C-alpha positions in Angstrom: 121.2 -6.9 24.8 118.9 -9.2 26.6 116.3 -11.1 24.5 112.7 -11.5 25.7 111.1 -14.8 24.8 107.3 -14.9 24.7 105.7 -18.3 25.0 103.8 -19.5 22.1 100.8 -20.1 24.2 100.7 -16.4 25.2 101.1 -15.3 21.5 98.3 -17.6 20.5 96.1 -16.1 23.3 96.8 -12.6 22.2 96.1 -13.4 18.5 92.9 -15.1 19.5 91.9 -12.0 21.5 92.5 -9.7 18.6 90.4 -11.9 16.2 87.6 -12.0 18.7 87.4 -8.2 18.9 87.3 -8.0 15.1 84.5 -10.6 14.9 82.7 -8.9 17.7 82.8 -5.6 15.9 81.6 -7.3 12.7 78.8 -9.0 14.6 77.9 -5.8 16.3 77.8 -4.0 13.0 75.7 -6.8 11.5 73.4 -6.7 14.5 72.9 -3.0 14.1 72.2 -3.4 10.4 69.8 -6.3 11.1 68.1 -4.3 13.8 67.7 -1.4 11.4 66.4 -3.6 8.7 63.9 -5.1 11.2 62.7 -1.7 12.2 62.4 -0.7 8.6 60.5 -4.0 7.8 58.3 -3.4 10.8 57.5 0.1 9.6 56.8 -1.2 6.1 54.6 -3.9 7.5 52.6 -1.4 9.6 52.3 0.8 6.5 51.1 -2.1 4.4 48.6 -3.1 7.2 47.3 0.5 7.2 47.0 0.4 3.4 45.3 -3.0 3.6 42.8 -1.7 6.2 42.0 1.3 4.0 41.5 -1.1 1.1 39.2 -3.3 3.2 37.2 -0.2 4.2 36.9 0.8 0.5 35.8 -2.8 -0.3 33.2 -2.6 2.5 31.9 0.8 1.1 31.7 -0.6 -2.4 29.8 -3.7 -1.1 27.5 -1.4 0.8 26.9 0.7 -2.4 26.3 -2.5 -4.4 23.8 -3.7 -1.8 22.2 -0.3 -1.8 22.0 -0.3 -5.6 20.4 -3.8 -5.5 17.9 -2.5 -2.9 17.2 0.6 -5.1 16.7 -1.7 -8.0 14.1 -3.7 -6.1 12.5 -0.5 -4.9 12.4 0.9 -8.4 10.8 -2.3 -9.6 8.2 -2.1 -6.8 7.6 1.6 -7.5 7.1 0.8 -11.2 4.6 -1.9 -10.2 2.6 0.7 -8.2 3.2 3.6 -10.6 0.0 5.6 -10.6 -1.9 6.7 -13.7 -4.7 9.3 -13.6 -8.1 8.1 -14.8 -10.4 11.0 -15.4 -10.2 13.3 -12.4 -10.7 11.0 -9.5 -9.3 7.5 -9.8 -5.8 6.1 -10.0 -4.5 2.6 -10.9 -1.1 0.9 -10.7 0.6 -1.3 -13.3 -0.4 -4.4 -11.2 -4.0 -3.2 -11.1 -3.9 -2.6 -14.9 -2.8 -6.2 -15.4 -5.5 -7.6 -13.2 -8.0 -5.3 -15.0 -6.9 -7.0 -18.3 -7.6 -10.4 -16.8 -11.1 -9.3 -15.7 -11.9 -7.6 -19.1 -11.1 -10.9 -20.8 -14.3 -12.2 -19.1 -16.5 -9.3 -20.0 -19.2 -9.5 -22.7 -17.3 -8.5 -26.0 -20.2 -6.2 -27.0 -19.8 -4.2 -23.8 -16.1 -4.2 -24.1 -16.3 -2.8 -27.6 -18.1 0.2 -26.1 -15.1 1.1 -23.8 -13.2 3.8 -25.7 -11.0 5.1 -22.9 -9.0 3.8 -19.9 -11.7 5.1 -17.6 -14.4 3.3 -19.5 -12.4 0.0 -19.3 -11.8 0.5 -15.6 -15.4 1.2 -14.8 -16.3 -1.9 -16.8 -13.8 -4.1 -14.9 -14.9 -2.8 -11.5 -18.6 -3.2 -12.5 -18.0 -6.8 -13.5 -16.2 -7.7 -10.4 -18.6 -6.0 -8.1 -21.7 -7.4 -9.8 -20.4 -11.0 -10.2 -17.9 -11.5 -7.4 -18.4 -9.4 -4.4 -22.1 -9.8 -3.9 -24.0 -7.2 -5.8 -25.5 -9.9 -8.0 -27.7 -10.7 -5.1 -29.1 -7.2 -5.1 -31.0 -6.8 -8.4 -31.7 -3.6 -10.2 -35.4 -2.9 -10.0 -37.9 -0.1 -9.7 -36.9 0.3 -6.0 -33.2 -0.4 -6.2 -30.9 1.1 -8.7 -27.2 0.2 -9.0 -24.8 2.5 -10.9 -21.0 2.5 -11.2 -19.3 5.6 -12.4 -15.5 6.3 -12.2 -15.1 3.3 -9.9 -17.6 4.6 -7.4 -20.5 2.3 -6.7 -23.9 4.0 -6.0 -26.8 2.0 -4.8 -30.1 3.9 -4.5 -32.8 2.3 -2.4 -36.4 3.6 -2.3 -37.5 4.8 1.1 -40.5 2.5 1.1 -38.1 -0.5 1.4 -36.3 1.0 4.4 -38.6 3.4 6.3 -42.2 4.1 7.0 -43.7 7.4 5.8 -42.0 10.4 7.6 -40.1 8.0 9.8 -36.3 7.4 10.2 -36.6 4.1 12.0 -35.4 1.2 9.8 -38.0 -1.4 9.0 -37.3 -4.9 10.2 -38.1 -6.1 6.7 -35.2 -4.1 5.4 -32.6 -6.1 7.4 -32.1 -8.7 4.7 -31.2 -5.9 2.2 -28.9 -4.2 4.7 -27.3 -7.5 5.5 -26.4 -7.9 1.8 -25.0 -4.3 1.8 -23.0 -5.1 5.0 -21.5 -8.2 3.3 -20.4 -6.1 0.4 -18.8 -3.5 2.7 -17.1 -6.1 4.8 -15.7 -7.9 1.8 -13.1 -5.1 1.2 -11.7 -3.3 4.3 -10.4 -0.4 2.1 -13.9 0.6 1.0 -15.3 3.8 2.5 -19.1 4.1 2.6 -21.3 7.2 2.5 -25.0 6.9 3.3 -27.0 9.8 1.8 -30.6 10.5 2.8 -32.8 12.2 0.2 -36.4 13.4 0.5 -39.1 14.8 -1.8 -40.0 18.5 -1.7 -43.0 18.3 0.6 -42.4 20.0 3.9 -42.4 18.0 7.1 -42.5 19.1 10.7 -43.4 17.0 13.7 -42.3 16.3 17.3 -39.2 14.4 16.2 -38.4 15.7 12.7 -37.9 19.4 12.1 -37.7 19.5 8.3 -36.5 17.6 5.2 -32.9 18.2 6.1 -33.4 16.8 9.5 -35.3 13.7 8.1 -32.6 13.0 5.5 -29.8 13.2 8.0 -31.7 11.1 10.6 -32.4 8.4 8.0 -28.7 8.3 7.0 -27.6 8.1 10.6 -30.0 5.2 11.3 -28.5 3.2 8.5 -24.9 4.0 9.7 -25.7 3.1 13.3 -27.2 -0.2 12.1 -24.1 -1.0 10.0 -21.8 -0.2 12.9 -23.7 -1.7 15.8 -25.4 -4.7 14.3 -22.9 -5.6 11.5 -19.7 -4.4 13.1 -18.6 -2.2 10.3 -15.8 0.1 11.5 -17.3 3.5 12.2 -14.2 5.2 10.7 -15.3 3.9 7.3 -18.9 5.2 7.5 -20.2 8.7 6.6 -23.7 9.9 7.3 -25.0 12.8 5.2 -28.4 14.3 4.4 -29.3 16.0 1.2 -32.8 16.9 2.0 -34.8 17.7 -1.2 -31.9 19.5 -2.9 -30.9 16.7 -5.4 -34.1 15.3 -6.9 -33.9 12.7 -9.6 -37.0 14.0 -11.3 -39.2 17.1 -10.8 -41.4 16.8 -7.8 -44.5 17.3 -9.9 -46.4 14.0 -9.2 -46.7 11.4 -6.6 -44.8 9.0 -8.8 -41.9 11.4 -9.1 -41.8 12.3 -5.5 -41.6 8.5 -4.7 -38.5 8.3 -6.9 -36.9 11.2 -5.1 -37.4 9.7 -1.6 -34.4 7.4 -1.4 -31.3 6.5 0.4 -28.1 6.3 -1.6 -25.2 4.1 -0.5 -22.0 5.3 -2.1 -19.1 2.9 -2.0 -15.6 4.2 -2.8 -13.1 1.3 -3.1 -9.3 1.6 -3.1 -8.7 0.0 -6.5 -5.2 -1.4 -5.8 -6.4 -3.1 -2.6 -9.7 -4.1 -4.3 -8.1 -5.9 -7.2 -5.4 -7.4 -4.9 -8.0 -8.9 -2.7 -9.8 -10.4 -5.6 -6.5 -12.0 -6.8 -5.3 -13.2 -3.4 -8.6 -14.6 -2.4 -9.4 -16.1 -5.8 -12.6 -14.0 -5.9 -12.1 -13.2 -9.6 -14.4 -15.5 -11.3 -12.8 -18.3 -13.3 -14.3 -19.3 -16.7 
């Protein structure tokens, strides 16, 4: 038998080749496993990122709710400050107005304050004090020809016709301009005030070339005052109301010349918005300091 001799170098080369294949298979297996783990890790990372994005969205929603609740809290506080209370049948006041009203009442004559039994009485007293002492009514004195009354926060100033007009005329006397200037100052002092000018006559009939009857005269007199306030004193016309009552609302029976003189009058009715009225007094420092 013939023996075959394989050189050691060839054997070593074959052995090395066999080991390399095993290592390659192991490395390939490790690579596949690593690739699989990487893909799994990538998927897990994407899932975590998606969860984190959802968590961020929830956090944003919660923050938005917190901000909304904070805004609601501010809104509720503001609403509480302007919460309205009925006073009688016509007027309303807010909590802020009530506080300013207390500040005003502290300055009122204690004897008069003791007569105020209800919230409406206190409100009327406070408004009366401020209007008479701060806004300008103190310059218009109550007298036989001028009467100032405040009821349920409505200011009513009745002026005898002899101060404003000649007999049976609706043209305003020049001598009345000083008084009307004072009235205009009061009206301009608070932009929220609406003003109604009412003309009133006695019961004697009237008919001439320019006036048809008492209704006509009362309306024309009211309109004359309104035009003067708008054109000469620049009062916004949207705040002015002209009305005529004729002889339908006499103060006293038309049984004597004295009584008829009382019934011939022009009434200026001022209706202030109380919240704005008291706010203006506070902001401008108009409330009188002791």
